[in-house]
N, C-alpha and C positions, 0 to 999 in steps of 0.2 A: 503381540505386545508392541505398544508404541515406544520407539527409541529415539525418534527425531521429530522435532516440531519446527515447522517453517512458518514464518509470519509475513504477511503483507505489512507495509508500514502505514501509509495514510488511510485512515478509516478503521484501522485495526489496532496497531500499537498507539496511534494518536487519533483522537476524535476529529473526524473530517470537517464537520461544520464549524466547530469552535476554532479550529486551526486556520482553515483556508478561505473562509468567506471574506474576512477583513483583508487578508493578504491579496486575494485576487482583485479586489476593488482598488487597493493601493497600487498594485502593479500596473493595472490597466490605466489608471489616471496618470501615473508617472510616465508610462509609455506614450500617452496621448498629450503629454505636456500640459495636463490639467484641463484639456478640452473635454467637458463632460459629454457632449453630444457624440464626439468621436469615440470616447471611451465606451459609451453605451453601445455603439455599433460594433466595436471590437468585442465587447462582452457577449453580445448576441451571437457573434460568429463562433464563440467557444462554449455556448450553452450556459451563460451566466446572466442573471438579472442584476445589473449594477445597483439599481435603486434599493432593491430588497435584499441584496447580497445573498441571492438564492441560486443554487445550481439546478439546471435542468437534469432530468433523469439520465439523459444520454450525453451529458456534457463531456467533451474531450478532456476537461480539467479533472475529471474524476478518474478515468481509467487510462488516459492517454499518456504517452511519453512526452518529455520536453520537445522532441522533434515533431510529434503530432500536433502539439499546441502551437508551436511556432509556425507550422505550415498554414494554420488558419489565420494567424495574426500578421504574417508578412505583407499581405496586400495593403495593409493600413500603415505600414512604416516604410515607404519607398526609400531606397538608398541604404537600407540596413540588410546585412547578410544574414542568412539562416544561422550560421555558426555564431555570429555576433549576438544575435537575439537569444539563442539558446544559452550562451554564456551569461548574458545579462540576466536572464530569468533565473538561471541556476544560482547566481550570486545573491539575488534578492530572496529566492526560496530558502537558501541555506540560513539566512538570518531570520526567517519567520519563526516567532515563538510557537512552540508545540504544546498542545494540550493533551496530556496522557489520557488514554481511554480508561486506564486503571493505574494505580501506582506500579510503575514498571520494575523498579529495582527489586522489591521483595518478591514480586511474581516471578520474574525471570530467575532470580537467585534460587527460589524454591524449585523451579523446574530443573535447574542445574544440579541441585542437591539430589534430585531423583536419578541423576546420571544421564539425562537427556541431552542429545546434541541439539543445538538451536541455530536457526538461520533466519535471515531477512531476504525476501524475494520481492523486489519492488520495481514498478515501472518508472519510478523516479530515477534520475541520474545518481550514480553512486556517491559523488562528492557531497551534494546536499543531504542525502540520506545519512551519510557518516556524520555530518555536522549536527543533524537533529539527534542522532543517537548518542553522540558524545555530549551534547548539551544536557541530555537527560541522564547522563552518567551510566549508560547501559551498553555502549558499543562493545565493551569487553565481554559481554555475556554471550556473544554470538560467534560461532565457528567461522561463518562466512556471511558477508553482506553483499548481495548481488543485485546490481542495478540494470536498467535497460541498456546502458552503454557499456556493459562488460563483455559484449561479444556473444551472448547466448540467446539473443532474441528478446522477446517481451511477451508477457501474458496478454491474451489467453493461450499462446503457444507454451509448450511444456519445457522449452530449452533451459530456462533458468533453474527450474527444479531439478532437471536431469543433471545439470552441471554440478549443483550442490551435492547430489547423491553420488556422482562420480568422484568428486573431490574427497568425500568422507567415507565412501563405501556403504552408505545407508541403503537399506532395502526399501523399495516403494511400499511394500505391504506393512512396513513398520514405521512409516512416515506419515505425518498429518500436516496438511496445509491449512492455516487459519487465515481467513480473509473476509473482507466486507463486500466484495463485488462478484458478480458472475464470472468476470475474467479470472479471478483467483481460483475459483472452484472448477472452472472448465480446464484451466491449466493443470490443476492437481489431478483431475480425472484422466486427462490425457497422459499424465506421467505415472498413473497407476497408484496414486496416493489416497489416503483417507482425506475427508474434507469437512472442515468446520466453518460455518458462517457466523459472522458477528454483525450486530446491528448498530455499530458506531460509525458507519459510513453512510452512503446515500441510498443503498439498495434496501428494499423492504423484505420482510420475512417471506412474503409470497414469491418474490423473485429468487431468493436464495434457497428456499426449502427443497425445490425439485433437484437441486444440484448438490446438496450437502447431506452428510450423514446426520448432522444436527445443526441447529441454529441457536446460538447463545446470545444473551443480551450484550455481553462484552467479554473481553478476555479474562476478566477476573473469575469467570465461571469455568475456565478451562481445566484447572486442577481437579475439580469435582467430576468433570466429564471424563477425564483420563482415569480417575479411580473407578468410576462406574464401568467404563469400557474394559478395564483390566479385570474387574470382578466378573463381568459377563463372560469374558474369555476363559477365565479360570473355571467357572461353573460349567461351561460348555465342553471343557477338556475331559 
């Protein structure tokens, strides 16, 4: 029986393309002081097409932490420290308008009414993650929100998931991780959790299916999957 649901943030709770394409272009142009040629070079270094606002499949902007992204961009901004650039990026990211992958408040409220524990496991830093969830009015729905800067590592490592389960006493066999990227599902597998992929990020069904118990169009289909999983468990008992 599933008792805990953990969500990735970008590409799962929020639609990745709709949210981050415009933000990435604005951030890179601001960082390059409006020099489009330089911004295009910086974009290429992080796997982003500035003109088309399109992410490469392996873009560090998709699955990387703020630190990962900054390591690629630092050579283009001499005299700026890594910590300073991370801070600058986090401030701009926290202000980015988020596009919900599905209406979040009714969905999360319904999961809460089932008695489920809920969490967010993200490779984003915790401060911008909290800002996005508060802006959508759903931060209170989660027992814990764990970012890549919380001291538990980052996906695809299992440390963030393990930390949540240790904090709450959740059993991996009763926990499902919902995510849009292979990183999410690999982390969940390493932590011994069930795995649900969604297609509101950058990964295809073909990429997610070998790693997931099921691949859903988006998180709005999660309650029906939970019902079906419980029915199958009951029938097998």
